[in-house]
Kinemage of the C-alpha trace (Angstrom):
@kinemage 1
@onewidth
@group {chain A} dominant
@subgroup {mainchain}
@vectorlist {calphas} color= white
{ca unk a 1} P 0.339 0.250 0.575
{ca unk a 2} L 1.152 3.791 -0.926
{ca unk a 3} L 1.727 6.702 1.450
{ca unk a 4} L 0.884 8.992 -0.913
{ca unk a 5} L -1.792 11.583 0.215
{ca unk a 6} L -5.811 11.935 -1.098
{ca unk a 7} L -5.915 14.151 1.673
{ca unk a 8} L -4.794 17.492 3.294
{ca unk a 9} L -5.489 19.594 6.270
{ca unk a 10} L -4.300 22.470 6.918
{ca unk a 11} L -3.935 24.002 10.609
{ca unk a 12} L -4.592 27.213 11.875
{ca unk a 13} L -2.251 26.777 15.415
{ca unk a 14} L -3.784 29.457 17.902
{ca unk a 15} L -3.930 29.309 22.082
{ca unk a 16} L -6.954 28.863 22.629
{ca unk a 17} L -9.026 28.062 19.109
{ca unk a 18} L -7.101 26.489 16.006
{ca unk a 19} L -8.994 26.474 12.683
{ca unk a 20} L -8.717 23.192 10.181
{ca unk a 21} L -9.186 23.127 6.680
{ca unk a 22} L -9.333 19.343 4.756
{ca unk a 23} L -9.358 19.755 1.235
{ca unk a 24} L -8.908 16.777 -1.279
{ca unk a 25} L -6.199 15.542 -3.819
{ca unk a 26} L -8.469 17.926 -6.564
{ca unk a 27} L -8.288 20.548 -4.139
{ca unk a 28} L -12.071 20.433 -3.236
{ca unk a 29} L -12.884 22.343 0.214
{ca unk a 30} L -14.745 18.967 2.207
{ca unk a 31} L -14.979 20.819 5.557
{ca unk a 32} L -13.633 23.814 7.747
{ca unk a 33} L -14.073 23.823 11.145
{ca unk a 34} L -12.892 25.578 14.938
{ca unk a 35} L -12.072 22.407 17.856
{ca unk a 36} L -11.065 23.990 21.231
{ca unk a 37} L -6.396 23.597 22.696
{ca unk a 38} L -7.388 20.515 24.884
{ca unk a 39} L -7.714 17.187 25.026
{ca unk a 40} L -11.830 17.322 23.964
{ca unk a 41} L -11.192 19.522 21.024
{ca unk a 42} L -8.040 17.466 19.709
{ca unk a 43} L -9.644 14.775 19.460
{ca unk a 44} L -12.503 15.582 17.915
{ca unk a 45} L -10.367 17.487 15.320
{ca unk a 46} L -8.498 14.217 14.330
{ca unk a 47} L -11.467 12.617 14.028
{ca unk a 48} L -12.639 14.216 11.965
{ca unk a 49} L -10.031 15.223 9.273
{ca unk a 50} L -9.937 11.707 9.419
{ca unk a 51} L -13.583 10.312 8.557
{ca unk a 52} L -14.495 13.543 5.929
{ca unk a 53} L -11.013 11.958 4.537
{ca unk a 54} L -12.484 8.764 4.466
{ca unk a 55} L -8.908 7.222 4.527
{ca unk a 56} L -6.361 5.813 6.868
{ca unk a 57} L -4.251 8.075 9.402
{ca unk a 58} L -0.768 7.310 6.294
{ca unk a 59} L -3.280 8.670 3.164
{ca unk a 60} L -3.594 12.165 4.420
{ca unk a 61} L -0.748 15.010 4.709
{ca unk a 62} L -1.238 17.387 7.272
{ca unk a 63} L -0.152 21.033 7.524
{ca unk a 64} L 0.972 23.518 10.925
{ca unk a 65} L 2.896 25.984 11.563
{ca unk a 66} L 5.156 24.350 14.767
{ca unk a 67} L 6.995 21.266 14.349
{ca unk a 68} L 6.071 20.064 18.029
{ca unk a 69} L 3.094 20.889 20.701
{ca unk a 70} L 0.020 18.675 21.580
{ca unk a 71} L -2.175 19.297 18.076
{ca unk a 72} L 1.573 17.835 16.259
{ca unk a 73} L 1.432 15.281 19.297
{ca unk a 74} L -2.493 14.082 19.130
{ca unk a 75} L -1.996 14.406 15.326
């Protein structure tokens, strides 16, 4: 199985809330939502990204402006 991305997620990291957008390989927006910076919010964001993608985690590429922290670790 190839790990080529089929879905792309962008996460705008912030202190209180994180904005996430998911697009398919053709660039069509699948969803856009805000999630709280909490354990429940980060879990909900990861679940939401996977649900929208319809893919296995290895087929979802995520872009985020920081290389560390709880958001990165949860994804």
